[in-house]
MDTraj code that builds the backbone (N, CA, C; nanometers):
import mdtraj as md
import numpy as np

residues = "MET LEU SER LEU HIS ASN LEU ASN PHE SER ARG GLY ARG SER THR ILE THR ALA GLY SER PHE ASP GLU LEU ASP ASN ILE VAL GLN TRP MET GLU ASN HIS PRO ASP ALA VAL ILE GLN LEU ASP GLY HIS THR ASP PHE GLU GLY ASN GLN ALA ALA ASN LEU LYS LEU SER LEU GLU ARG VAL GLU ALA VAL LYS ASP TYR ILE SER SER LYS GLY ILE GLN LYS LYS ARG VAL LEU ILE LYS ALA TYR GLY GLY THR GLN PRO ILE THR ARG ASP ARG THR ASP GLU GLY LYS ALA ARG ASN ARG ARG VAL GLU VAL GLN ILE ILE ASN SER".split()
xyz = np.array([
    [-1.1592, -0.2192, -0.6020],
    [-1.0402, -0.2003, -0.5212],
    [-0.9651, -0.3333, -0.5160],
    [-0.8347, -0.3243, -0.5208],
    [-0.7487, -0.4416, -0.5224],
    [-0.6543, -0.4350, -0.4035],
    [-0.6509, -0.5402, -0.3241],
    [-0.5536, -0.5486, -0.2149],
    [-0.4279, -0.6171, -0.2659],
    [-0.3159, -0.5645, -0.2277],
    [-0.1875, -0.6240, -0.2650],
    [-0.1495, -0.7239, -0.1558],
    [-0.1884, -0.8491, -0.1750],
    [-0.1720, -0.9506, -0.0716],
    [-0.0276, -0.9942, -0.0525],
    [0.0546, -0.9789, -0.1551],
    [0.1939, -1.0197, -0.1447],
    [0.2870, -0.9013, -0.1258],
    [0.2341, -0.7931, -0.0730],
    [0.3132, -0.6753, -0.0413],
    [0.3400, -0.6763, 0.1081],
    [0.4667, -0.6851, 0.1433],
    [0.5036, -0.6902, 0.2840],
    [0.6132, -0.5887, 0.3126],
    [0.6157, -0.5470, 0.4379],
    [0.7131, -0.4491, 0.4848],
    [0.7848, -0.5062, 0.6056],
    [0.9034, -0.4548, 0.6301],
    [0.9727, -0.4898, 0.7538],
    [0.8847, -0.4459, 0.8701],
    [0.8853, -0.5234, 0.9766],
    [0.7980, -0.4986, 1.0919],
    [0.8163, -0.3572, 1.1464],
    [0.7053, -0.2830, 1.1508],
    [0.7056, -0.1485, 1.2061],
    [0.7792, -0.0461, 1.1218],
    [0.8107, -0.0806, 0.9969],
    [0.8887, 0.0085, 0.9102],
    [0.8202, 0.0203, 0.7739],
    [0.8744, 0.1068, 0.6918],
    [0.8198, 0.1250, 0.5573],
    [0.9074, 0.0612, 0.4501],
    [1.0024, -0.0204, 0.4913],
    [1.0911, -0.0886, 0.3977],
    [1.0164, -0.2052, 0.3329],
    [1.0061, -0.2021, 0.2008],
    [0.9376, -0.3082, 0.1262],
    [1.0287, -0.4302, 0.1219],
    [0.9742, -0.5474, 0.1539],
    [1.0549, -0.6691, 0.1504],
    [1.0711, -0.7169, 0.0062],
    [1.1824, -0.7848, -0.0205],
    [1.2172, -0.8273, -0.1564],
    [1.1093, -0.9157, -0.2197],
    [1.0404, -0.9969, -0.1409],
    [0.9367, -1.0840, -0.1939],
    [0.8146, -1.0100, -0.2474],
    [0.8113, -0.8793, -0.2296],
    [0.6972, -0.7982, -0.2721],
    [0.7130, -0.7415, -0.4119],
    [0.8319, -0.7470, -0.4660],
    [0.8586, -0.6772, -0.5913],
    [0.7801, -0.7333, -0.7092],
    [0.7573, -0.8638, -0.7143],
    [0.6808, -0.9206, -0.8257],
    [0.5405, -0.8610, -0.8332],
    [0.4755, -0.8500, -0.7187],
    [0.3396, -0.7951, -0.7188],
    [0.3407, -0.6473, -0.7586],
    [0.4381, -0.5727, -0.7098],
    [0.4476, -0.4322, -0.7479],
    [0.4803, -0.4173, -0.8961],
    [0.5632, -0.5071, -0.9478],
    [0.5954, -0.5031, -1.0902],
    [0.4724, -0.5310, -1.1756],
    [0.3788, -0.6099, -1.1249],
    [0.2524, -0.6328, -1.1960],
    [0.1722, -0.5030, -1.2069],
    [0.1728, -0.4230, -1.1003],
    [0.1050, -0.2928, -1.1031],
    [0.1728, -0.2017, -1.2055],
    [0.3065, -0.2009, -1.2036],
    [0.3817, -0.1199, -1.3000],
    [0.3463, -0.1623, -1.4426],
    [0.3442, -0.2925, -1.4673],
    [0.3123, -0.3430, -1.6015],
    [0.1722, -0.3007, -1.6435],
    [0.0764, -0.3108, -1.5511],
    [-0.0599, -0.2697, -1.5816],
    [-0.0632, -0.1211, -1.6175],
    [0.0095, -0.0402, -1.5415],
    [0.0097, 0.1041, -1.5675],
    [0.0786, 0.1360, -1.7001],
    [0.1808, 0.0600, -1.7355],
    [0.2450, 0.0790, -1.8658],
    [0.1473, 0.0462, -1.9794],
    [0.0643, -0.0548, -1.9568],
    [-0.0352, -0.0949, -2.0571],
    [-0.1558, -0.0022, -2.0616],
    [-0.1713, 0.0806, -1.9601],
    [-0.2821, 0.1770, -1.9506],
    [-0.2213, 0.3150, -1.9226],
    [-0.1621, 0.3775, -2.0239],
    [-0.0836, 0.4995, -2.0030],
    [-0.1619, 0.6207, -1.9520],
    [-0.2931, 0.6161, -1.9571],
    [-0.3728, 0.7270, -1.9044],
    [-0.4275, 0.6980, -1.7644],
    [-0.3982, 0.5817, -1.7133],
    [-0.4538, 0.5408, -1.5835],
    [-0.3906, 0.6183, -1.4683],
    [-0.4747, 0.6459, -1.3703],
    [-0.4318, 0.7050, -1.2438],
    [-0.4822, 0.6122, -1.1343],
    [-0.3948, 0.5813, -1.0396],
    [-0.4347, 0.4954, -0.9280],
    [-0.4187, 0.5700, -0.7966],
    [-0.4857, 0.5193, -0.6953],
    [-0.4669, 0.5685, -0.5588],
    [-0.4265, 0.4508, -0.4726],
    [-0.3198, 0.4697, -0.3959],
    [-0.2740, 0.3695, -0.3005],
    [-0.3280, 0.4074, -0.1637],
    [-0.4032, 0.3163, -0.1019],
    [-0.4596, 0.3383, 0.0313],
    [-0.3819, 0.2546, 0.1318],
    [-0.3191, 0.3202, 0.2279],
    [-0.2374, 0.2508, 0.3266],
    [-0.3104, 0.2304, 0.4578],
    [-0.2985, 0.1085, 0.5113],
    [-0.3653, 0.0712, 0.6362],
    [-0.2668, -0.0017, 0.7289],
    [-0.2877, 0.0145, 0.8576],
    [-0.2136, -0.0624, 0.9580],
    [-0.3159, -0.1378, 1.0420],
    [-0.2673, -0.2170, 1.1378],
    [-0.3642, -0.2729, 1.2320],
    [-0.4051, -0.1616, 1.3279],
    [-0.5032, -0.1876, 1.4123],
    [-0.5601, -0.0807, 1.4943],
    [-0.4995, -0.0735, 1.6340],
    [-0.4026, -0.1578, 1.6626],
    [-0.3402, -0.1538, 1.7950],
    [-0.2274, -0.0519, 1.7975],
    [-0.1995, -0.0018, 1.9154],
    [-0.0898, 0.0932, 1.9295],
    [-0.1348, 0.2369, 1.9126],
    [-0.0373, 0.3243, 1.9027],
    [-0.0586, 0.4678, 1.8945],
    [-0.1189, 0.5051, 1.7583],
    [-0.2333, 0.5738, 1.7607],
    [-0.3034, 0.6085, 1.6370],
    [-0.2207, 0.6994, 1.5470],
    [-0.1547, 0.7980, 1.6046],
    [-0.0740, 0.8912, 1.5248],
    [0.0435, 0.8175, 1.4606],
    [0.1048, 0.7283, 1.5354],
    [0.2172, 0.6507, 1.4807],
    [0.1688, 0.5575, 1.3690],
    [0.0522, 0.4977, 1.3864],
    [-0.0035, 0.4101, 1.2819],
    [-0.0349, 0.4893, 1.1555],
    [-0.0894, 0.6083, 1.1709],
    [-0.1195, 0.6921, 1.0555],
    [0.0102, 0.7290, 0.9818],
    [0.1112, 0.7665, 1.0572],
    [0.2406, 0.8013, 0.9982],
    [0.3008, 0.6815, 0.9254],
    [0.2947, 0.5649, 0.9870],
    [0.3500, 0.4443, 0.9256],
    [0.2753, 0.4098, 0.7968],
    [0.1439, 0.4199, 0.7988],
    [0.0680, 0.3880, 0.6767],
    [0.1026, 0.4864, 0.5653],
    [0.1257, 0.6123, 0.5991],
    [0.1660, 0.7113, 0.4992],
    [0.3054, 0.6792, 0.4439],
    [0.3980, 0.6468, 0.5322],
    [0.5335, 0.6134, 0.4881],
    [0.5337, 0.4907, 0.3969],
    [0.4474, 0.3955, 0.4249],
    [0.4409, 0.2746, 0.3431],
    [0.3851, 0.3024, 0.2040],
    [0.2783, 0.3803, 0.1942],
    [0.2266, 0.4101, 0.0601],
    [0.3231, 0.4999, -0.0161],
    [0.3949, 0.5860, 0.0544],
    [0.4976, 0.6662, -0.0120],
    [0.6078, 0.5762, -0.0672],
    [0.6459, 0.4727, 0.0081],
    [0.7484, 0.3789, -0.0379],
    [0.7018, 0.3039, -0.1626],
    [0.5749, 0.2650, -0.1647],
    [0.5205, 0.1964, -0.2819],
    [0.5175, 0.2919, -0.4009],
    [0.4742, 0.4145, -0.3792],
    [0.4729, 0.5144, -0.4864],
    [0.6140, 0.5354, -0.5399],
    [0.7121, 0.5465, -0.4514],
    [0.8505, 0.5650, -0.4938],
    [0.8987, 0.4466, -0.5763],
    [0.8615, 0.3261, -0.5355],
    [0.9010, 0.2068, -0.6117],
    [0.8407, 0.2117, -0.7520],
    [0.7111, 0.2398, -0.7593],
    [0.6428, 0.2442, -0.8886],
    [0.7043, 0.3520, -0.9775],
    [0.7319, 0.4683, -0.9214],
    [0.7893, 0.5759, -1.0022],
    [0.9335, 0.5446, -1.0414],
    [1.0044, 0.4658, -0.9610],
    [1.1416, 0.4277, -0.9968],
    [1.1442, 0.3374, -1.1196],
    [1.0300, 0.2796, -1.1535],
    [1.0169, 0.1937, -1.2709],
    [0.9681, 0.2708, -1.3934],
    [0.9592, 0.4038, -1.3815],
    [0.9253, 0.4860, -1.4970],
    [0.7835, 0.5386, -1.5023],
    [0.7033, 0.5104, -1.4012],
    [0.5661, 0.5614, -1.3979],
    [0.5688, 0.7014, -1.3359],
    [0.5047, 0.7976, -1.4017],
    [0.5031, 0.9342, -1.3499],
    [0.4363, 0.9395, -1.2128],
    [0.4982, 1.0129, -1.1210],
    [0.4447, 1.0239, -0.9850],
    [0.3038, 1.0820, -0.9817],
    [0.2732, 1.1701, -1.0761],
    [0.1401, 1.2321, -1.0759],
    [0.0294, 1.1311, -1.1062],
    [0.0656, 1.0129, -1.1547],
    [-0.0328, 0.9083, -1.1843],
    [-0.0608, 0.8198, -1.0627],
    [0.0101, 0.8437, -0.9525],
    [-0.0051, 0.7606, -0.8334],
    [-0.0386, 0.8515, -0.7147],
    [-0.1639, 0.8488, -0.6754],
    [-0.2097, 0.9248, -0.5596],
    [-0.1961, 0.8369, -0.4359],
    [-0.1857, 0.8986, -0.3200],
    [-0.1752, 0.8198, -0.1969],
    [-0.2703, 0.8734, -0.0905],
    [-0.3115, 0.7822, -0.0045],
    [-0.3969, 0.8169, 0.1095],
    [-0.3623, 0.7217, 0.2229],
    [-0.3504, 0.7749, 0.3421],
    [-0.3152, 0.6942, 0.4591],
    [-0.4319, 0.6934, 0.5578],
    [-0.4614, 0.5746, 0.6099],
    [-0.5723, 0.5596, 0.7037],
    [-0.5289, 0.5096, 0.8410],
    [-0.4036, 0.4694, 0.8555],
    [-0.3629, 0.4106, 0.9826],
    [-0.4490, 0.2896, 1.0124],
    [-0.4958, 0.2796, 1.1350],
    [-0.5782, 0.1662, 1.1757],
    [-0.7265, 0.1966, 1.1804],
    [-0.7708, 0.3004, 1.1099],
    [-0.9101, 0.3445, 1.1208],
    [-1.0089, 0.2631, 1.0391],
    [-0.9599, 0.1791, 0.9462],
    [-1.0504, 0.1019, 0.8613],
    [-1.0102, -0.0456, 0.8598],
    [-1.0181, -0.1105, 0.9751],
    [-0.9775, -0.2515, 0.9789],
    [-1.0739, -0.3413, 0.9010],
    [-1.0190, -0.4462, 0.8443],
    [-1.1001, -0.5494, 0.7788],
    [-1.1653, -0.6357, 0.8866],
    [-1.0903, -0.6568, 0.9941],
    [-1.1372, -0.7420, 1.1030],
    [-1.0941, -0.6825, 1.2365],
    [-1.1672, -0.7165, 1.3413],
    [-1.1304, -0.6774, 1.4785],
    [-1.0609, -0.7932, 1.5502],
    [-1.0298, -0.8969, 1.4759],
    [-0.9604, -1.0140, 1.5281],
    [-0.8215, -0.9720, 1.5764],
    [-0.7887, -1.0014, 1.7003],
    [-0.6605, -0.9590, 1.7576],
    [-0.5508, -1.0643, 1.7450],
    [-0.5779, -1.1722, 1.6709],
    [-0.4732, -1.2724, 1.6486],
    [-0.3701, -1.2150, 1.5521],
    [-0.2537, -1.2795, 1.5442],
    [-0.1505, -1.2339, 1.4511],
    [-0.2034, -1.2330, 1.3080],
    [-0.2809, -1.3351, 1.2725],
    [-0.3383, -1.3438, 1.1379],
    [-0.4364, -1.2297, 1.1126],
    [-0.5201, -1.2016, 1.2098],
    [-0.6168, -1.0934, 1.1962],
    [-0.5488, -0.9586, 1.1821],
    [-0.4486, -0.9343, 1.2652],
    [-0.3755, -0.8076, 1.2560],
    [-0.3039, -0.7954, 1.1222],
    [-0.2493, -0.9061, 1.0727],
    [-0.1794, -0.9043, 0.9436],
    [-0.2751, -0.8681, 0.8308],
    [-0.3994, -0.9135, 0.8381],
    [-0.4986, -0.8804, 0.7336],
    [-0.5260, -0.7306, 0.7291],
    [-0.5177, -0.6653, 0.8453],
    [-0.5437, -0.5215, 0.8516],
    [-0.4264, -0.4391, 0.7990],
    [-0.3058, -0.4951, 0.8018],
    [-0.1876, -0.4245, 0.7517],
    [-0.1794, -0.4484, 0.6015],
    [-0.2243, -0.3486, 0.5249],
    [-0.2371, -0.3701, 0.3816],
    [-0.2267, -0.2392, 0.3049],
    [-0.2020, -0.2539, 0.1761],
    [-0.2119, -0.1432, 0.0817],
    [-0.3126, -0.1872, -0.0237],
    [-0.4083, -0.1013, -0.0488],
    [-0.5099, -0.1283, -0.1494],
    [-0.4906, -0.0318, -0.2657],
    [-0.5247, -0.0791, -0.3852],
    [-0.5118, 0.0018, -0.5064],
    [-0.6514, 0.0302, -0.5601],
    [-0.6791, 0.1571, -0.5806],
    [-0.8032, 0.1986, -0.6451],
    [-0.7682, 0.2575, -0.7810],
    [-0.8416, 0.2190, -0.8816],
    [-0.8227, 0.2780, -1.0133],
    [-0.9110, 0.4024, -1.0182],
    [-0.8480, 0.5173, -1.0272],
    [-0.9193, 0.6457, -1.0265],
    [-0.9650, 0.6801, -1.1675],
    [-0.8765, 0.6557, -1.2631],
    [-0.9054, 0.6887, -1.4023],
    [-0.8306, 0.5901, -1.4896],
    [-0.8988, 0.5257, -1.5805],
    [-0.8294, 0.4367, -1.6742],
    [-0.8735, 0.4695, -1.8087],
])
top = md.Topology()
chain = top.add_chain()
for i, resn in enumerate(residues, 1):
    res = top.add_residue(resn, chain, resSeq=i)
    for name in ("N", "CA", "C"):
        top.add_atom(name, md.element.get_by_symbol(name[0]), res)
traj = md.Trajectory(xyz[None], top)
């Protein structure tokens, strides 16, 4: 599993920030080089706040990443998505840094 460490979103939104495009373009390039590959994007938020809202936000974020990847020519059927909200934190640290670590999208290679 690969975490996209340079993938960021506007606070509380699913808008991908411009500084994230290079990392997403690396995923696109990898998929172009592996035309039979299928990936799954796993979306996570921090665990604070409303659980239903966090689940919805994590889904919207992985959908935004899928849309970006498909806008670059990758077939949508090659990109699966799963949203976890705040149910699978990396850390229980409540500092800003700890919460930021939990807000992530991970890539799993399903088939290459």
